[in-house]
C-alpha positions as CSV (number, residue, x, y, z in Angstrom):
1,X,38.3,9.6,183.4
2,X,35.0,7.7,182.5
3,X,34.2,3.9,182.3
4,X,31.0,4.4,180.3
5,X,29.8,7.3,177.6
6,X,26.0,8.1,177.7
7,X,24.4,9.8,174.9
8,X,20.8,10.4,175.4
9,X,18.3,12.5,172.8
10,X,14.4,13.4,173.9
11,X,11.8,11.2,171.8
12,X,11.3,13.3,168.1
13,X,14.3,14.2,167.4
14,X,15.5,14.2,163.9
15,X,16.9,10.3,163.3
16,X,19.8,11.1,161.1
17,X,21.5,13.3,164.7
18,X,24.5,11.8,165.6
19,X,26.0,14.4,168.9
20,X,28.7,15.4,168.5
21,X,29.8,13.3,172.3
22,X,29.4,10.2,170.7
23,X,31.9,11.5,168.3
24,X,34.3,12.4,171.2
25,X,33.4,8.6,172.9
26,X,34.5,6.5,170.3
27,X,37.6,9.2,170.0
28,X,38.2,8.5,173.6
29,X,37.7,4.6,173.4
30,X,34.6,4.7,175.4
31,X,31.6,1.6,175.4
32,X,28.4,4.2,174.5
33,X,25.0,3.9,176.3
34,X,22.6,5.5,173.5
35,X,19.2,6.0,174.1
36,X,17.8,7.5,171.2
37,X,16.3,6.6,168.0
38,X,17.5,6.8,164.6
39,X,21.3,6.8,163.5
40,X,22.8,7.3,167.1
41,X,20.7,3.9,168.2
42,X,21.6,2.9,164.5
43,X,25.2,3.3,165.0
44,X,25.7,1.9,168.7
45,X,23.8,-1.4,168.0
46,X,25.1,-2.0,164.4
47,X,29.0,-1.1,165.2
48,X,28.3,-3.0,168.5
49,X,30.0,0.7,170.3
50,X,27.4,-0.3,173.2
51,X,24.1,-0.8,174.5
52,X,21.1,1.1,172.8
53,X,17.5,1.8,173.9
54,X,14.7,3.2,172.4
55,X,14.2,7.5,173.1
56,X,12.9,7.9,176.6
57,X,13.3,4.4,177.5
58,X,14.3,5.0,181.3
59,X,13.6,1.6,182.3
60,X,16.2,0.1,179.4
61,X,18.6,3.1,179.8
62,X,19.1,1.7,183.7
63,X,19.4,-1.7,182.9
64,X,21.4,-0.7,180.0
65,X,23.9,1.7,182.4
66,X,23.5,-1.6,185.0
67,X,25.0,-4.3,182.7
68,X,27.9,-2.0,181.3
69,X,28.9,-1.1,185.1
70,X,28.9,-4.9,185.6
71,X,31.1,-6.0,182.8
72,X,33.9,-5.3,182.3
73,X,34.7,-7.8,179.4
74,X,32.1,-6.3,177.8
75,X,33.1,-2.3,178.3
76,X,36.3,-3.7,176.8
77,X,35.6,-4.4,174.1
78,X,32.8,-2.1,173.1
79,X,35.2,0.4,173.8
80,X,37.6,-0.9,171.3
81,X,34.9,-1.4,168.4
82,X,34.2,2.3,169.2
83,X,38.0,3.2,169.4
84,X,38.3,1.6,165.6
85,X,34.9,3.2,164.3
86,X,36.4,6.5,164.9
87,X,39.3,5.9,163.5
88,X,38.1,3.8,160.5
89,X,34.9,6.5,160.0
90,X,35.4,9.5,161.2
91,X,39.0,10.6,160.9
92,X,38.9,14.5,160.0
93,X,43.0,14.0,158.0
94,X,40.8,11.0,155.9
95,X,37.7,12.8,155.5
96,X,39.2,16.3,154.6
97,X,41.3,14.3,151.8
98,X,38.1,12.9,150.6
99,X,36.4,15.9,150.5
100,X,39.5,17.6,148.7
101,X,39.5,14.8,145.9
102,X,36.2,14.8,145.6
103,X,36.2,18.3,145.3
104,X,38.8,18.4,142.7
105,X,37.4,16.2,140.5
106,X,34.0,18.1,140.0
107,X,35.3,21.8,139.7
108,X,37.5,21.7,136.4
109,X,41.0,21.9,136.3
110,X,41.1,25.1,134.2
111,X,39.3,27.2,136.2
112,X,41.7,25.9,139.4
113,X,43.8,29.2,139.1
């Protein structure tokens, strides 16, 4: 029962970090406010999942929260994109099937038993 998900990472966290709460927010169809550097910020910005600011930018974070809080249309658009990205890129069954196909192609048929 949230209107917006908040994902924050402190400055200096490795750039390839994508917190699990971000996947959960996307799968829930929530718009996301990200205060982080690296992959989390890039994903939110590039896929327009919500609003993104740099890690440690308190003023930017407050402004992003206020902007989403005051714009129901933007929340709806970002939430829809979040759900679409979760389904298109992070569906566990699809990822599992791709991994299975990759491993099956990699392991010689004679050693599969």
